[in-house]
C-alpha positions in Angstrom: 8.7 33.4 21.9 5.0 34.1 21.2 3.7 35.3 24.5 3.8 39.0 25.4 4.3 38.1 29.0 7.5 36.4 28.2 8.8 39.3 26.2 8.4 41.4 29.3 9.3 38.7 31.8 11.3 41.0 34.0 8.5 43.5 34.4 6.0 40.7 35.0 8.3 39.2 37.6 8.5 42.5 39.4 4.7 42.8 39.4 4.4 39.3 40.9 7.2 39.7 43.4 5.1 40.9 46.3 5.4 40.6 50.0 5.3 36.9 50.8 3.5 37.4 54.1 0.8 39.8 53.0 -2.6 38.2 53.5 -4.7 37.5 50.4 -1.7 37.8 48.1 -1.0 34.5 46.5 -2.6 32.3 49.2 0.4 31.0 50.9 1.0 27.4 52.0 3.8 25.4 53.5 5.5 22.2 52.5 4.9 19.5 55.1 6.1 16.4 53.2 8.3 15.7 50.2 9.6 12.4 48.7 11.5 13.6 45.7 8.8 13.2 43.1 5.8 14.6 45.0 5.2 16.9 47.9 2.4 17.7 50.3 1.4 21.3 51.1 -0.7 22.5 54.1 -2.7 25.6 53.8 -5.5 27.4 55.8 -8.7 29.1 54.6 -9.4 31.7 57.2 -13.0 32.0 58.5 -14.3 29.7 55.9 -13.3 32.0 53.1 -13.2 30.4 49.6 -12.3 33.3 47.3 -8.6 32.2 47.1 -8.9 28.4 47.5 -9.5 28.0 43.7 -5.8 28.7 43.2 -5.2 25.2 44.6 -7.7 23.5 42.3 -6.7 20.2 40.5 -4.8 20.6 37.3 -3.2 24.0 38.2 0.5 24.7 38.5 1.9 26.3 41.7 5.3 27.6 42.7 7.4 26.7 45.7 10.2 29.1 46.7 13.5 27.3 47.4 16.3 29.9 47.8 16.6 31.9 44.5 14.9 29.1 42.6 11.2 28.4 42.2 10.1 24.8 42.0 7.1 24.2 39.7 4.5 21.7 40.9 1.2 20.4 39.5 -1.8 19.9 41.9 -3.5 16.5 41.5 -5.3 16.0 44.8 -6.6 18.0 47.7 -8.6 17.4 50.9 -9.4 19.0 54.2 -7.8 17.7 57.4 -11.1 17.0 59.1 -13.0 15.9 56.0 -15.4 18.8 56.8 -15.8 22.4 56.0 -16.5 25.1 58.7 -18.3 28.2 57.6 -16.9 30.5 60.3 -13.8 28.7 61.4 -10.4 28.2 59.9 -10.2 25.2 57.6 -6.9 23.4 57.2 -6.4 21.3 54.1 -3.7 19.4 52.3 -2.7 19.6 48.7 -0.9 16.8 46.9 1.4 18.1 44.1 3.8 16.5 41.6 7.1 18.2 41.1 7.6 19.2 37.4 10.8 21.3 37.3 12.2 24.6 38.4 12.8 28.1 37.3 16.4 29.2 37.9 18.8 31.9 36.7 20.9 30.8 33.8 24.6 31.5 33.1 23.6 34.6 31.1 21.7 36.0 34.1 18.2 35.3 32.5 15.7 33.2 34.2 14.8 29.9 32.4 12.8 26.7 33.1 14.3 23.2 33.2 12.7 19.9 33.8 15.3 18.9 36.3 15.3 20.0 40.0 18.6 21.1 41.5 17.2 22.0 45.0 14.2 20.1 46.4 11.7 21.9 48.6 12.4 21.8 52.4 9.9 21.4 55.1 8.2 24.7 55.7 9.0 26.1 52.2 6.5 28.6 51.0 4.1 27.6 48.2 2.1 30.2 46.3 0.4 31.0 43.0 2.7 30.8 40.1 3.9 33.9 38.4 2.5 34.7 34.9 6.1 35.1 33.6 7.1 31.7 35.0 4.0 30.1 33.4 5.0 31.6 30.0 8.6 30.3 30.4 7.4 26.8 31.2 5.2 26.3 28.1 7.4 28.2 25.7 9.3 25.9 23.4 12.1 28.4 22.9 11.9 28.1 19.1 10.9 30.7 16.6 9.0 28.3 14.3 6.5 27.3 17.0 2.7 27.5 16.1 -0.2 28.6 18.3 -2.9 26.0 18.5 -4.9 27.3 21.4 -4.8 28.8 24.9 -3.7 27.4 28.3 -6.6 26.3 30.4 -5.0 27.7 33.6 -4.4 31.1 32.1 -6.3 31.9 28.8 -4.2 35.0 28.3 -1.2 32.7 27.4 -0.9 30.9 24.1 -0.6 27.1 23.8 2.2 26.5 21.3 3.7 23.4 19.8 6.8 22.8 17.6 5.3 21.3 14.4 8.7 20.0 12.9 9.2 18.0 16.1 5.7 16.7 15.9 6.2 15.6 12.3 9.7 14.4 12.7 8.3 11.2 14.2 4.6 10.5 14.7 1.6 11.9 16.7 -1.7 10.6 18.1 -5.0 12.2 19.1 -7.1 10.1 21.4 -10.5 10.9 22.9 -14.0 9.6 23.2 -16.7 10.3 20.7 -17.8 14.0 20.4 -14.9 15.7 22.2 -13.5 17.3 19.1 -10.8 15.0 17.7 -11.7 15.8 14.0 -11.6 19.5 14.8 -8.2 19.1 16.4 -6.9 17.2 13.4 -8.1 19.9 11.1 -6.3 22.6 13.1 -3.1 20.6 13.3 -3.0 19.8 9.6 -3.5 23.5 8.7 -0.6 24.4 10.9 1.5 21.6 9.5 1.0 22.6 5.9 2.0 26.2 6.7 5.1 25.0 8.5 6.2 22.5 5.8 5.4 23.4 2.2 6.8 20.0 1.0 4.3 18.1 3.2 1.8 15.8 1.4 -1.1 14.5 3.5 -3.1 11.4 2.9 -6.2 11.1 5.1 -7.9 7.7 5.4 -11.4 9.0 6.0 -13.9 6.3 7.0 -16.7 8.7 7.7 -16.3 11.1 4.7 -16.1 14.2 6.9 -12.8 15.9 6.1 -13.8 17.0 2.6 -15.7 19.9 4.2 -12.7 20.9 6.4 -10.3 21.5 3.5 -12.3 22.9 0.6 -9.3 24.8 -0.8 -6.4 22.4 0.1 -7.7 18.9 -0.5 -8.7 16.7 -3.4 -11.5 14.3 -2.6 -11.1 10.7 -3.8 -14.2 8.5 -3.5 -15.6 5.4 -5.3 -16.8 7.5 -8.2 -13.4 9.2 -8.9 -11.1 6.4 -7.7 -9.1 4.2 -10.1 -7.1 1.8 -8.0 -6.2 -1.1 -10.4 -6.3 -4.6 -9.1 -2.7 -5.2 -10.3 -1.6 -2.6 -7.7 -2.5 -5.2 -5.0 -0.1 -7.7 -3.7 -1.1 -11.4 -3.6 -2.4 -11.3 0.0 -4.3 -8.0 -0.7 -5.8 -9.4 -3.9 -6.8 -12.6 -2.1 -8.5 -10.5 0.5 -10.7 -9.1 -2.2 -11.3 -12.3 -4.1 -12.2 -14.3 -1.0 -14.2 -11.5 0.6 -12.2 -11.3 3.8 -12.4 -15.0 4.5 -9.2 -17.2 4.9 -8.0 -18.2 1.4 -7.8 -22.0 0.8 -4.1 -22.9 0.5 -4.5 -24.7 -2.9 -6.4 -21.8 -4.5 -3.9 -19.3 -3.1 -1.0 -21.3 -4.5 -2.7 -21.4 -7.8 -2.9 -17.6 -7.8 0.7 -17.4 -6.9 1.6 -19.5 -9.9 -0.6 -18.0 -12.6 -0.5 -14.3 -11.8 3.2 -14.0 -12.9 2.3 -15.8 -16.1 -0.6 -13.4 -16.8 1.8 -10.5 -16.2 4.3 -11.9 -18.7 1.5 -12.5 -21.2 0.5 -8.8 -20.9 4.2 -7.8 -21.4 4.0 -9.2 -24.9 1.2 -6.8 -25.9 1.9 -3.7 -27.9 0.8 -1.3 -25.2 3.2 -2.6 -22.5 6.5 -1.5 -24.1 7.4 0.8 -21.2 6.7 -1.9 -18.6 8.6 -4.4 -20.6 11.7 -2.3 -20.8 11.6 -1.5 -17.1 11.1 -5.0 -15.9 13.4 -6.9 -18.3 16.2 -6.9 -15.8 14.1 -8.2 -12.9 11.9 -11.2 -12.4 8.1 -10.7 -12.1 6.4 -12.1 -9.1 2.8 -12.1 -7.9 3.6 -8.9 -5.9 5.2 -6.9 -8.7 3.0 -3.9 -9.6 2.8 -4.4 -13.3 -0.5 -4.6 -15.4 -2.1 -7.8 -16.4 -5.5 -8.9 -17.8 -8.1 -10.8 -15.8 -9.0 -12.5 -19.1 -5.5 -14.0 -19.2 -5.8 -15.1 -15.6 -9.1 -16.9 -16.4 -7.6 -18.4 -19.5 -4.7 -19.9 -17.5 -7.2 -21.4 -15.1 -9.2 -22.9 -17.9 -6.0 -24.3 -19.3 -5.4 -26.1 -16.1 -8.9 -27.3 -15.7 -8.8 -28.9 -19.2 -11.6 -29.1 -21.7 -12.1 -32.8 -22.5 -11.2 -34.8 -19.4 -10.3 -34.4 -15.8 -12.8 -31.7 -15.0 -14.2 -33.4 -12.0 -10.7 -33.8 -10.5 -10.1 -30.1 -10.0 -12.9 -28.5 -8.0 -10.6 -25.9 -6.4 -9.8 -24.5 -9.8 -13.5 -24.1 -10.7 -14.1 -22.6 -7.3 -11.3 -20.1 -7.8 -12.7 -19.1 -11.2 -16.2 -18.6 -9.8 -14.8 -16.3 -7.1 -12.8 -14.2 -9.6 -15.7 -13.8 -11.9 -18.0 -12.9 -9.0 -15.6 -10.2 -7.9 -15.4 -8.8 -11.4 -19.1 -8.7 -11.8 -19.7 -6.9 -8.5 -20.5 -3.3 -9.3 -19.1 -2.2 -5.9 -15.6 -3.2 -7.1 -15.8 -0.8 -10.1 -12.8 1.2 -8.8 -10.7 -2.0 -9.2 -12.0 -3.6 -12.4 -13.1 -0.6 -14.4 -12.2 0.0 -18.0 -9.1 2.1 -17.0 -7.5 -0.6 -14.8 -5.8 -2.6 -17.5 -3.5 0.1 -18.9 -0.3 1.1 -17.1 -1.7 4.0 -15.0 0.6 3.7 -11.9 2.2 7.1 -12.4 -1.1 8.9 -12.8 -2.6 7.1 -9.8 0.4 8.0 -7.5 0.3 11.6 -8.7 -3.4 11.9 -7.9 -3.5 10.1 -4.6 -0.3 11.3 -3.1 -0.5 14.8 -4.6 2.7 14.9 -6.6 3.4 17.7 -7.4 0.2 18.8 -5.7 -1.0 21.9 -7.7 -1.8 23.9 -4.6 -3.8 21.0 -3.0 -1.4 19.0 -0.8 -4.1 17.0 1.0 -5.9 13.9 -0.4 -9.0 12.8 1.6 -9.5 9.2 0.7 -13.2 8.5 1.5 -13.6 4.9 2.5 -17.3 5.0 3.5 -18.5 3.9 0.0 -16.0 1.0 -0.3 -17.2 -2.5 0.6 -16.2 -3.4 4.1 -14.4 -6.5 3.0 -12.1 -4.4 0.7 -11.4 -1.5 3.1 -8.5 -3.3 4.7 -6.9 -4.1 1.4 -7.2 -0.6 0.1 -5.7 0.8 3.3 -2.8 -1.7 3.0 -2.1 -0.6 -0.5 -2.1 3.1 0.3 0.0 2.8 3.4 2.5 0.5 1.7 2.8 2.9 -1.3 3.2 5.9 0.9 6.2 4.3 2.6 7.7 3.2 -0.7 7.3 6.8 -2.1 9.1 8.2 0.8 11.8 5.5 0.6 12.6 6.0 -3.1 12.1 9.7 -3.3 15.4 10.4 -1.4 13.8 12.9 0.9 12.1 14.9 -1.9 8.7 14.4 -0.4 7.6 14.5 3.2 4.5 12.2 3.5 2.0 12.3 6.4 -0.5 9.4 6.6 -3.5 10.2 8.9 -5.4 7.1 10.0 -8.9 8.0 11.4 -10.3 5.1 13.6 -6.9 3.6 13.6 -7.9 0.8 16.0 -9.8 -0.8 13.0 -6.6 -1.3 11.1 -4.1 -2.1 13.9 -6.1 -3.6 16.7 -4.4 -4.7 19.9 -5.5 -8.4 19.3 -3.0 -9.9 16.8 -5.7 -12.3 15.6 -7.9 -9.5 14.5 -7.6 -7.1 11.6 -5.8 -7.6 8.3 -2.1 -8.6 8.6 -0.8 -6.7 5.5 -2.5 -3.5 6.7 -1.0 -4.0 10.2 2.4 -4.6 8.7 2.2 -1.5 6.4 1.2 0.8 9.2 3.7 -0.7 11.6 6.5 -0.2 9.1 5.7 3.5 8.9 5.6 3.7 12.7 9.0 2.0 13.1 11.0 3.1 10.1 9.0 6.0 8.5 10.8 8.8 10.2 14.1 7.8 8.5 12.6 8.4 5.1 10.3 11.4 5.8 7.1 9.4 6.3 5.0 10.4 9.3 2.0 8.8 10.8 -1.0 10.4 12.5 -3.1 8.1 14.7 -6.7 9.2 15.5 -8.7 6.8 17.7 -11.4 6.8 20.3 -10.3 3.5 21.9 -6.5 3.6 22.6 -7.1 0.5 24.7 -8.0 -1.4 21.5 -5.0 0.0 19.5 -1.8 -2.0 19.1 0.4 -0.6 21.9 3.5 -0.9 19.7 2.0 1.7 17.3 1.0 4.1 20.1 4.4 3.8 21.7 6.0 5.1 18.5 4.0 8.3 18.7 6.3 11.0 20.1 3.6 13.5 20.6 0.1 12.7 22.1 -2.9 14.9 22.5 -5.1 13.2 25.1 -8.7 14.4 25.1 -11.5 13.2 27.4 -11.5 9.5 28.0 -14.1 7.7 30.0 -12.9 4.1 29.8 -10.5 3.0 32.6 -8.5 0.8 30.2 -8.0 3.7 27.8 -6.9 5.9 30.6 -4.3 3.3 31.7 -2.9 3.2 28.2 -2.4 6.9 28.2 -0.9 6.9 31.7 1.6 4.3 30.6 2.6 6.5 27.6 3.2 9.7 29.6 6.7 10.1 31.2 7.0 9.0 34.8 7.5 12.6 36.0 4.0 13.6 34.9 1.8 10.6 35.4 -0.6 12.6 37.6 -1.4 14.8 34.7 -4.0 12.2 33.5 -5.7 11.9 36.9 -8.4 14.3 35.7 -8.5 13.2 32.0 -12.0 11.8 32.4 -13.5 15.2 33.3 -11.9 17.7 31.0 -14.2 19.6 28.6 -14.8 19.4 24.9 -12.0 20.9 22.9 -9.6 20.5 25.8 -6.5 18.2 25.7 -3.4 17.3 27.6 -0.5 17.6 25.2 2.8 15.9 26.0 5.7 14.7 24.1 8.5 16.1 21.8 6.4 18.9 20.4 5.8 20.6 23.8 8.3 21.5 26.5 6.2 20.1 29.4 2.8 18.4 29.5 0.2 21.1 29.3 -3.5 21.3 29.6 -4.8 23.5 26.8 -7.9 24.3 24.8 -7.8 24.1 21.0 -8.6 27.3 19.0 -12.0 27.4 17.4 -12.4 26.9 13.7 -14.7 28.7 11.4 -18.1 27.1 11.2 -17.8 26.5 7.4 -14.4 24.7 7.9 -15.6 22.2 10.5 -15.3 18.6 9.5 -18.7 17.0 8.9 -20.1 14.1 7.0 -21.9 14.7 3.7 -25.5 15.6 4.2 -25.2 16.5 7.9 -26.4 20.0 8.7 -26.8 21.8 12.0 -30.1 23.4 11.3 -33.0 22.4 9.2 -35.1 25.0 7.4 -38.7 24.1 8.2 -40.0 26.3 5.4 -37.8 24.7 2.8 -37.1 21.1 3.9 -34.3 19.2 2.1 -35.4 17.1 -0.8 -34.4 13.5 -0.9 -34.0 11.5 -4.1 -34.9 8.0 -3.2 -34.2 6.8 -6.7 -30.6 7.9 -6.4 -30.3 6.4 -3.0 -31.6 3.0 -4.2 -29.3 3.3 -7.2 -26.3 3.8 -5.0 -27.4 0.9 -2.7 -27.6 -1.4 -5.7 -24.5 0.0 -7.4 -26.2 -0.1 -10.7 -23.6 1.9 -12.5 -21.1 -0.9 -13.0 -18.5 -1.5 -15.6 -19.8 -2.0 -19.2 -18.1 -5.1 -20.5 -20.6 -6.2 -23.1 -18.1 -5.9 -26.0 -15.7 -8.2 -24.2 -18.5 -10.7 -23.5 -19.1 -11.1 -27.3 -15.4 -11.4 -28.1 -14.8 -13.9 -25.2 -17.7 -16.1 -26.4 -16.5 -16.0 -30.0 -13.0 -16.9 -29.0 -14.2 -19.9 -27.1 -16.3 -21.1 -30.0 -13.5 -20.8 -32.5 -11.1 -22.6 -30.3 -13.6 -25.5 -30.0 -13.8 -25.7 -33.8 -10.1 -25.8 -34.2 -9.8 -28.5 -31.6 -12.4 -30.7 -33.4 -10.9 -30.1 -36.8 -7.5 -31.3 -35.4 -9.1 -34.4 -33.8 -11.2 -35.3 -37.0 -8.4 -34.5 -39.4 -10.5 -32.1 -41.4 -8.9 -30.4 -44.4 -8.2 -26.7 -44.5 -10.6 -26.3 -47.3 -13.6 -27.5 -45.4 -16.1 -24.7 -44.7 -17.6 -24.3 -41.2 -20.9 -25.7 -40.3 -23.9 -23.4 -40.6 -25.0 -22.0 -37.3 -21.5 -21.6 -35.9 -19.4 -18.5 -35.9 -17.1 -18.2 -38.9 -13.4 -18.6 -38.1 -12.2 -16.6 -41.1 -12.6 -13.3 -39.2 -9.6 -12.7 -37.0 -10.4 -12.2 -33.3 -10.0 -8.7 -32.2 -7.1 -8.3 -29.7 -7.8 -7.3 -26.1 -8.6 -3.7 -25.5 -8.7 -1.8 -22.1 -12.4 -2.1 -21.9 -12.4 -5.9 -22.2 -13.1 -7.9 -19.1 -14.7 -11.3 -18.8 -18.2 -11.5 -17.5 -20.0 -14.4 -19.1 -18.8 -17.9 -18.2 -18.1 -20.6 -20.8 -20.9 -22.8 -22.1 -22.0 -25.5 -19.7 -20.8 -28.5 -21.9 -19.5 -27.3 -25.3 -18.2 -30.8 -26.2 -21.6 -32.4 -25.9 -23.2 -29.7 -28.0 -20.6 -30.1 -30.7 -21.0 -33.9 -30.7 -24.8 -33.6 -31.1 -24.3 -31.2 -34.1 -22.0 -33.6 -35.9 -24.3 -36.5 -35.1 -27.2 -34.6 -36.7 -25.1 -34.0 -39.8 -24.0 -37.7 -40.1 -27.6 -38.9 -39.6 -28.9 -36.3 -42.0 -31.0 -34.8 -39.2 -31.4 -31.1 -39.7 -30.5 -29.1 -36.7 -32.7 -26.3 -35.4 -30.3 -23.7 -36.7 -30.5 -25.4 -40.2 -34.3 -25.4 -40.1 -34.4 -21.7 -39.2 -32.0 -20.9 -42.0 -34.1 -22.8 -44.6 -37.3 -21.2 -43.4 -35.7 -17.7 -43.8 -34.4 -18.5 -47.3 -37.8 -19.9 -48.4 -39.7 -16.9 -47.0 -37.4 -14.4 -48.7 -36.2 -15.8 -52.1 -35.3 -12.3 -53.3 -32.5 -11.9 -50.8 -29.9 -13.2 -53.2 -28.4 -15.6 -50.7 -27.7 -19.2 -51.8 -27.4 -22.3 -49.6 -23.9 -23.0 -48.5 -22.2 -25.8 -50.4 -19.6 -28.2 -49.1 -20.8 -28.7 -45.5 -18.9 -30.5 -42.8 -21.2 -33.5 -43.3 -20.3 -33.9 -47.0 -16.6 -33.5 -46.1 -16.9 -36.3 -43.6 -18.7 -38.6 -45.9 -16.0 -38.3 -48.5 -13.4 -39.6 -46.0 -12.9 -43.2 -45.0 -14.6 -44.2 -41.7 -11.3 -45.3 -40.2 -9.8 -41.7 -40.4 -12.7 -40.4 -38.3 -12.6 -42.9 -35.4 -9.9 -42.1 -32.8 -7.5 -44.9 -32.2 -6.7 -45.7 -28.6 
């Protein structure tokens, strides 16, 4: 019990228990109608006096005496009997109230509040201002681990409290139009939640990059510069969303990815740096959704193998299209966080430890800034993070309590099933439906509850409804409030900034309250936004850095792999022609081509394909052999001869035993392919 009034409830009750007929006391009224859920009260303002009529204003609680009990009611409508106001005459008016519960004496002799009503008001029952002690009893949760989040709007001397474990046991939502203080309320609630639950780990999907300033000591900021989310974390549908840039994937190309991704993963398992992964996955089959590393180079090699080198190229346009899309995604500097040099090694444990704060090191919050991520990839990233959060809670056996906060949630789980990204919707819906069983909670923040999937909102057991101007949004909130308090939202369109109507499992009864203020330096704000501008020292703007970020110049450096990839393709072409022509092992390579004696360097983590294969390597190879057979020097031979003539002191001798001489020594029948 946090309110001083409640600790001295008997004394406060005695102070409020005054003569019921004394004028100007609690501005008495009489019940003139009652239907079980609502009642109508008639009152008189004598001689046009308005000093006490404010006690009946909309949104306030009043008390109706019924025997030894006091029925608590909420005012939601009022009007004068004549629709006019007389300055010097008595004004009769009617107040419509909704019955909320009653204060009665319990078995132990102490007064307590209950939502049920044992004795309904009778006609003529006296209605009056509610006692301060009764008001404290109504909004007190009765639990010692409740947290203060603000003050009651009706009486700012009383604290507004919530029970944080009840709020996090299921899910919560904060709804309100732009600028009413949703982000500030989220900051306040998360600070209270971390104090109440030391095991809590919070992941904030921050599309506006504003929560980093709110938690300078408790949060780790993850942005595109510090993020390493390997592409092999993604499931097939999530990876396809990246490759096809948010457009529907062609079925044949998607089927090809489903076939070759497991082969690329198995090829990586054979490498020397995948021993741990190999031992862990030997007992299970690898699919396109298994989160084990693989190389994009192996993926492209498998596509090249299916395309074929010598024939049938024109019959497989979907394979060439798929390869072009993959290479385009790799070369896009905006996707550096997926295809950087660190994404080939098995870094799944390090990534999970950093993103989900395990063990945390005193910073249990991770603000995942999505503003710098390409819009066509945001849905995939959100899907990966929400899916992994649920799996961590599932397999940790209750060792971690995870809270996923989705800012602008209507972007990920829209009401229209045809909109949004299906894997993201499924991942968030799974947390909403099953997360509470495994210690995974969901926090929904949105300014358009009407555009949010109603199934997700219905799973939120605690809702903080701030000002909403849209009629559809108001209807959604009214449908979520219990039937006994639907009139609470009749004034939701006119409450002030920082105010909210809280209802659900974390509060005893729906209450109108005002959130506590947060220190100016802890307010959430986007990077670069300041409240005041110093005219004497205006902020400097580096346009070069801005343009550099727009163009994403700092992309992955894969020049080493480009050379190795080209050399590997050239050597493979020589080996194929030697097999076709029956060349002996002693034949030396033709001048101008890469020497095959040097073993190709195995793949390293910084190797990723960037340069495509030659346009037509078979035709170039055929022209070179034709020049040798016809004794026509190639441009490379001419350049080599000129360099040797210009520098005779170099000590180099012309190569002997060229491919031409080797071919002339063999019979012509061994060169011609027999069909």
